[in-house]
C-alpha positions as CSV (number, residue, x, y, z in Angstrom):
1,X,0.0,0.0,0.0
2,X,1.3,3.4,-0.9
3,X,2.1,6.4,1.3
4,X,-0.6,9.0,1.1
5,X,-3.2,6.5,-0.1
6,X,-5.5,4.7,2.3
7,X,-7.7,2.4,0.3
8,X,-8.3,-1.0,1.8
9,X,-6.4,-0.5,5.0
10,X,-7.4,-2.4,8.1
11,X,-8.7,0.3,10.5
12,X,-7.3,-1.6,13.4
13,X,-3.8,-0.7,12.1
14,X,-4.5,3.0,11.4
15,X,-1.9,5.5,12.5
16,X,-2.6,9.1,13.3
17,X,0.9,10.1,12.6
18,X,2.2,10.7,9.1
19,X,5.9,10.2,9.3
20,X,8.6,7.7,10.0
21,X,11.5,10.0,10.2
22,X,15.1,9.1,10.6
23,X,16.7,11.9,12.6
24,X,20.4,12.5,13.1
25,X,22.2,15.4,14.9
26,X,25.9,15.9,14.1
27,X,27.7,18.1,16.6
28,X,31.2,17.1,15.9
29,X,32.2,20.7,15.3
30,X,31.2,21.7,18.8
31,X,33.9,21.5,21.5
32,X,33.7,22.1,25.2
33,X,30.0,21.4,25.5
34,X,28.1,18.7,27.3
35,X,27.2,16.4,24.3
36,X,24.1,15.2,26.2
37,X,22.2,18.3,25.1
38,X,22.6,17.2,21.4
39,X,21.3,13.7,22.2
40,X,18.3,15.2,23.9
41,X,17.8,17.4,20.9
42,X,17.9,14.4,18.6
43,X,15.4,12.6,20.7
44,X,13.1,15.6,20.9
45,X,13.1,16.1,17.1
46,X,12.6,12.4,16.5
47,X,9.6,12.3,18.8
48,X,8.2,15.5,17.4
49,X,8.3,14.3,13.8
50,X,7.1,10.8,14.5
51,X,4.5,11.4,17.2
52,X,2.8,14.6,16.0
53,X,-0.3,14.5,13.9
54,X,0.3,17.3,11.4
55,X,-3.0,16.9,9.5
56,X,-6.4,15.2,9.4
57,X,-5.1,12.7,6.7
58,X,-5.3,9.1,7.7
59,X,-2.3,6.8,7.3
60,X,-1.8,3.1,7.9
61,X,1.4,2.1,9.7
62,X,2.9,0.9,6.4
63,X,1.9,4.1,4.7
64,X,3.9,6.5,6.9
65,X,6.1,8.8,4.9
66,X,9.8,7.9,5.1
67,X,12.0,10.9,5.5
68,X,15.5,11.9,6.8
69,X,16.2,14.9,8.9
70,X,20.0,15.4,9.4
71,X,21.0,18.4,11.5
72,X,24.7,19.4,11.4
73,X,25.4,22.0,14.1
74,X,28.2,24.5,13.4
75,X,27.7,26.7,16.5
76,X,26.2,26.4,19.9
77,X,26.4,29.4,22.2
78,X,24.1,30.7,24.9
79,X,21.4,28.1,23.9
80,X,21.5,29.3,20.3
81,X,21.9,26.6,17.7
82,X,23.3,27.4,14.2
83,X,23.8,24.9,11.4
84,X,22.2,23.3,8.4
85,X,19.5,20.7,7.8
86,X,19.7,18.0,5.1
87,X,16.2,16.8,4.3
88,X,15.1,13.9,2.1
89,X,11.7,12.4,1.4
90,X,11.3,9.1,-0.3
91,X,8.3,7.3,-1.8
92,X,7.7,3.7,-2.7
93,X,7.1,2.7,-6.3
94,X,3.9,0.8,-6.9
95,X,4.2,-3.0,-7.0
96,X,7.9,-3.0,-6.5
97,X,10.6,-2.9,-3.8
98,X,12.0,0.2,-5.3
99,X,11.9,3.6,-3.6
100,X,12.3,7.0,-5.3
101,X,13.5,10.3,-3.8
102,X,10.8,13.0,-4.0
103,X,12.8,15.7,-2.3
104,X,16.5,16.3,-1.4
105,X,17.6,19.6,-0.1
106,X,20.1,21.2,2.3
107,X,18.7,24.1,4.3
108,X,21.7,26.2,5.3
109,X,19.7,28.9,7.1
110,X,18.9,27.0,10.3
111,X,19.1,28.9,13.6
112,X,17.0,28.3,16.7
113,X,17.1,28.5,20.5
114,X,17.3,25.2,22.4
115,X,18.1,24.5,26.0
116,X,18.4,20.9,27.2
117,X,15.0,19.7,28.4
118,X,13.0,22.3,26.5
119,X,9.8,20.6,25.2
120,X,8.8,20.7,21.6
121,X,5.1,21.3,21.6
122,X,3.0,21.2,18.4
123,X,0.6,24.1,17.9
124,X,-1.4,23.9,14.7
125,X,-2.3,27.6,14.8
126,X,1.1,29.2,15.5
127,X,4.4,27.4,16.0
128,X,5.8,28.0,19.5
129,X,9.4,28.6,18.4
130,X,11.6,28.7,15.3
131,X,12.6,25.0,15.6
132,X,9.0,23.8,15.6
133,X,8.2,26.2,12.8
134,X,11.0,24.7,10.7
135,X,9.8,21.2,11.4
136,X,6.2,22.1,10.8
137,X,7.1,23.8,7.5
138,X,9.0,20.7,6.2
139,X,6.4,18.3,7.5
140,X,3.7,20.1,5.5
141,X,5.9,20.5,2.4
142,X,6.6,16.7,2.6
143,X,2.9,16.0,2.8
144,X,2.2,18.4,-0.1
145,X,4.9,16.8,-2.3
146,X,3.8,13.2,-1.5
147,X,0.1,13.9,-2.2
148,X,1.0,15.7,-5.4
149,X,2.9,12.5,-6.5
150,X,-0.3,10.4,-6.1
151,X,-3.0,12.7,-7.6
152,X,-2.9,15.8,-9.8
153,X,-2.0,18.8,-7.5
154,X,-3.3,16.7,-4.6
155,X,-1.2,18.5,-2.0
156,X,-2.8,21.9,-2.2
157,X,-4.0,22.2,1.4
158,X,-0.5,21.3,2.7
159,X,1.2,24.0,0.5
160,X,-1.3,26.4,1.9
161,X,-0.4,25.5,5.5
162,X,3.3,25.7,4.6
163,X,2.6,29.2,3.2
164,X,0.9,30.2,6.4
165,X,3.9,29.2,8.4
166,X,6.2,31.2,6.2
167,X,4.1,34.3,6.5
168,X,3.9,33.9,10.3
169,X,7.6,33.5,10.6
170,X,8.5,36.4,8.4
171,X,7.8,38.8,11.3
172,X,9.8,36.7,13.8
173,X,13.2,38.1,13.0
174,X,14.6,34.6,12.3
175,X,16.5,34.0,9.1
176,X,15.4,31.7,6.3
177,X,11.8,32.9,6.0
178,X,11.7,36.2,4.1
179,X,10.9,36.3,0.5
180,X,13.8,37.5,-1.6
181,X,16.2,37.2,1.4
182,X,18.0,34.7,-0.8
183,X,17.3,32.2,-3.5
184,X,17.5,29.0,-1.5
185,X,15.7,29.7,1.8
186,X,12.4,28.2,2.9
187,X,10.3,30.9,1.2
188,X,12.1,30.2,-2.1
189,X,11.7,26.4,-1.7
190,X,8.0,26.8,-1.2
191,X,7.8,29.2,-4.1
192,X,9.5,26.7,-6.4
193,X,6.4,24.6,-6.2
194,X,3.7,27.3,-5.9
195,X,4.8,30.4,-7.8
196,X,2.9,30.6,-11.1
197,X,5.9,30.4,-13.4
198,X,7.3,27.3,-11.6
199,X,4.2,25.4,-10.5
200,X,4.7,23.0,-13.3
201,X,7.0,21.2,-10.9
202,X,3.8,20.0,-9.2
203,X,2.5,18.5,-12.5
204,X,5.9,16.8,-12.8
205,X,5.5,15.2,-9.4
206,X,2.3,13.4,-10.5
207,X,3.3,12.6,-14.1
208,X,6.9,11.5,-13.3
209,X,5.9,9.3,-10.3
210,X,2.3,8.1,-10.7
211,X,2.1,7.8,-14.5
212,X,5.8,7.3,-15.0
213,X,7.6,5.3,-12.4
214,X,4.6,3.4,-11.1
215,X,3.7,2.5,-14.7
216,X,7.2,1.3,-15.6
217,X,6.9,-1.7,-13.3
218,X,4.4,-3.3,-15.8
219,X,5.0,-1.2,-18.9
220,X,8.6,0.2,-19.0
221,X,8.3,1.9,-22.4
222,X,4.9,3.5,-21.6
223,X,6.0,4.7,-18.2
224,X,9.4,6.0,-19.5
225,X,7.6,8.0,-22.3
226,X,5.6,9.9,-19.7
227,X,8.7,10.6,-17.7
228,X,10.4,12.0,-20.8
229,X,7.4,14.2,-21.5
230,X,7.3,15.4,-17.9
231,X,10.9,16.7,-18.1
232,X,9.5,19.5,-20.2
233,X,8.3,21.0,-16.9
234,X,12.0,21.3,-15.8
235,X,12.8,23.0,-19.1
236,X,10.0,25.5,-18.6
237,X,11.2,26.3,-15.1
238,X,14.7,26.8,-16.4
239,X,13.4,29.2,-19.1
240,X,11.3,31.2,-16.7
241,X,13.6,31.2,-13.6
242,X,17.1,29.8,-14.3
243,X,18.2,30.5,-10.8
244,X,15.3,28.7,-9.1
245,X,16.0,26.3,-6.3
246,X,13.6,24.0,-8.0
247,X,16.3,23.1,-10.5
248,X,18.8,22.1,-7.8
249,X,16.2,20.1,-5.9
250,X,15.3,18.2,-9.0
251,X,19.0,17.6,-9.8
252,X,19.8,16.3,-6.3
253,X,16.7,14.1,-6.3
254,X,16.5,12.7,-9.8
255,X,19.7,12.9,-12.0
256,X,21.1,9.6,-10.7
257,X,17.7,7.9,-11.0
258,X,17.3,9.0,-14.6
259,X,20.5,7.1,-15.5
260,X,18.6,4.0,-14.5
261,X,15.3,5.0,-16.1
262,X,17.0,5.4,-19.5
263,X,19.4,2.5,-19.2
264,X,17.4,0.4,-21.6
265,X,15.9,3.3,-23.7
266,X,16.4,3.6,-27.4
267,X,19.4,5.7,-28.4
268,X,17.3,8.5,-29.9
269,X,15.3,8.9,-26.6
270,X,18.5,8.9,-24.5
271,X,20.1,11.5,-26.7
272,X,17.0,13.7,-26.6
273,X,16.9,13.6,-22.8
274,X,20.7,14.2,-22.6
275,X,20.5,17.3,-24.8
276,X,17.6,18.7,-22.8
277,X,19.2,18.2,-19.4
278,X,22.7,19.2,-20.6
279,X,21.4,22.7,-21.3
280,X,19.9,23.0,-17.8
281,X,22.8,21.3,-15.9
282,X,26.0,22.1,-17.9
283,X,28.2,21.2,-14.9
284,X,26.8,17.7,-14.6
285,X,28.2,16.4,-17.8
286,X,29.7,13.2,-16.2
287,X,26.4,12.1,-14.8
288,X,24.4,13.1,-17.9
289,X,26.8,11.2,-20.1
290,X,25.7,8.0,-18.4
291,X,22.2,8.7,-19.8
292,X,23.5,9.1,-23.3
293,X,25.9,6.2,-23.2
294,X,24.9,3.7,-20.5
295,X,27.0,0.9,-21.9
296,X,30.2,2.9,-21.8
297,X,29.6,3.9,-18.2
298,X,29.0,0.6,-16.5
């Protein structure tokens, strides 16, 4: 059974929580501090992500979204944490043991106050602090992306909630939330799915995954053809907003996978995809060459 879909689930095994998050906290750069505070922080984030009910969506235990939250702390002074957050969301491919990466991004604008023992409490109306705001934002973005991958623009309500969090936090004085503050903060990440000239990435999520990868299990050529067509959405984003963070998110999530997708494709199809992506990602020639010439790169 697929994440984000609930047909035919035994209600005795329903789970209110949406996520099965793997959380890591790396504090190797921090010296002279009781490391126990970072263990407590890891436990708190893990519990928050896995025990909070972020929405009214119903999930079975085997449908919970698999994600990774990897916090690297670069500074810790006076209960102030500074660092970056590597985030990844994966999705099962229908009728297979294969999983695909939906989202892969490093948030380098992470700062929050944390003192050992501080509780992380969920508030659906207004996040209580910047750490819970960051976690709430990504939880809703993950839900939005996952739901988009199963039905056409199915994640709308979660994008709206993520937008509400961004707007609330823009007056908090914390970094990472303000529109135009930089091109890769949380406001920009959300905009890469919701802004009018880039919202085609949402159509790509559905076509690439539901009509493409899911279909490839039983009909490889048919599914791959849909994926090829869906890549036009990436080209449109490049033409409209060549600096969009959407392009780096797609690169980090999908380029290696596309090598496998096209490994058995006809030469003309491989070359077409190579030419298209080469224009968008000129510095990724070694990876893209594996699409054009899979036999030479084994």
